[in-house]
C-alpha positions as CSV (number, residue, x, y, z in Angstrom):
1,X,-14.4,-1.3,1.2
2,X,-13.5,-4.9,0.8
3,X,-11.5,-6.9,3.3
4,X,-8.6,-7.4,0.8
5,X,-8.5,-3.6,0.1
6,X,-8.4,-2.8,3.9
7,X,-5.7,-5.4,4.6
8,X,-3.5,-4.1,1.8
9,X,-4.2,-0.4,2.7
10,X,-3.3,-1.0,6.3
11,X,0.0,-2.8,5.4
12,X,0.9,0.0,3.0
13,X,0.2,2.6,5.7
14,X,2.4,0.8,8.2
15,X,5.2,0.7,5.6
16,X,4.8,4.4,4.8
17,X,5.0,5.3,8.5
18,X,8.1,3.1,9.0
19,X,9.9,4.7,6.0
20,X,8.8,8.2,6.9
21,X,10.0,7.9,10.5
22,X,13.3,6.3,9.5
23,X,13.9,9.2,7.1
24,X,13.2,11.6,10.0
25,X,10.4,13.4,8.1
26,X,7.1,14.8,9.2
27,X,3.9,14.1,7.2
28,X,4.2,17.7,6.0
29,X,7.8,17.2,4.9
30,X,6.8,14.1,2.9
31,X,3.8,15.9,1.4
32,X,6.0,18.8,0.3
33,X,8.7,16.5,-1.2
34,X,6.1,14.3,-3.0
35,X,4.0,17.3,-4.1
36,X,0.9,15.9,-2.4
37,X,-1.1,17.4,0.5
38,X,0.0,16.5,4.0
39,X,-3.5,15.2,4.8
40,X,-3.1,12.7,1.9
41,X,0.0,11.4,3.6
42,X,-2.0,10.9,6.9
43,X,-4.9,9.2,5.0
44,X,-2.5,6.8,3.4
45,X,-0.7,6.1,6.7
46,X,-3.9,5.3,8.4
47,X,-4.8,2.8,5.7
48,X,-7.9,4.6,4.7
49,X,-7.0,4.3,1.0
50,X,-4.3,3.2,-1.3
51,X,-2.2,5.6,-3.5
52,X,-2.4,5.9,-7.2
53,X,0.7,4.6,-9.0
54,X,2.1,8.1,-9.6
55,X,1.7,9.0,-5.9
56,X,3.4,5.7,-5.0
57,X,6.4,6.7,-7.1
58,X,6.4,10.3,-5.7
59,X,6.4,8.9,-2.1
60,X,9.3,6.6,-2.9
61,X,11.3,9.5,-4.3
62,X,10.5,11.7,-1.4
63,X,11.5,9.1,1.1
64,X,14.5,7.9,-0.9
65,X,13.4,4.3,-0.9
66,X,12.5,1.8,-3.6
67,X,8.8,1.4,-4.4
68,X,9.1,-2.2,-3.2
69,X,9.9,-1.1,0.3
70,X,6.5,0.7,0.5
71,X,4.9,-2.5,-0.8
72,X,6.8,-4.8,1.6
73,X,4.7,-7.6,3.0
74,X,2.0,-7.3,0.2
75,X,2.0,-10.2,-2.2
76,X,-0.4,-11.4,-4.8
77,X,-0.9,-15.1,-5.3
78,X,-2.6,-16.3,-8.4
79,X,-5.3,-18.9,-7.8
80,X,-4.9,-22.5,-8.8
81,X,-6.1,-23.0,-12.4
82,X,-9.8,-23.7,-12.4
83,X,-12.6,-22.7,-14.8
84,X,-15.0,-22.2,-11.9
85,X,-12.6,-20.6,-9.4
86,X,-13.1,-16.9,-10.1
87,X,-11.1,-16.0,-6.9
88,X,-7.7,-14.4,-6.2
89,X,-5.6,-14.2,-3.1
90,X,-3.6,-11.4,-1.5
91,X,-1.2,-12.3,1.2
92,X,-0.1,-9.7,3.8
93,X,2.4,-10.7,6.4
94,X,1.4,-14.3,6.1
95,X,-2.4,-13.7,6.3
96,X,-4.5,-14.8,3.3
97,X,-7.5,-12.8,2.2
98,X,-9.9,-13.9,-0.6
99,X,-11.8,-11.5,-2.7
100,X,-13.9,-12.3,-5.8
101,X,-12.1,-11.3,-9.0
102,X,-13.6,-8.3,-10.7
103,X,-13.9,-7.9,-14.4
């Protein structure tokens, strides 16, 4: 797993935990409401992996939050124009992480 993926997954997990606890729901409750398995909720909260887009939407509906709240603190910054650059940046809570662009 790349550093950028890990950084983003961990931030997403923290956001998911915060939203779930604020809603007063267990992982099982969120799983039921989002139609995903409770172990998937735990995997996402631990930052082991990132959700698919449909799962992201299901989680936002289950938690009654905007999708953006689950993505809080995750920002993509395009690189400065350069024909040899081939890099992109992702910023999470003020930390920059570089990852080679994939085709």
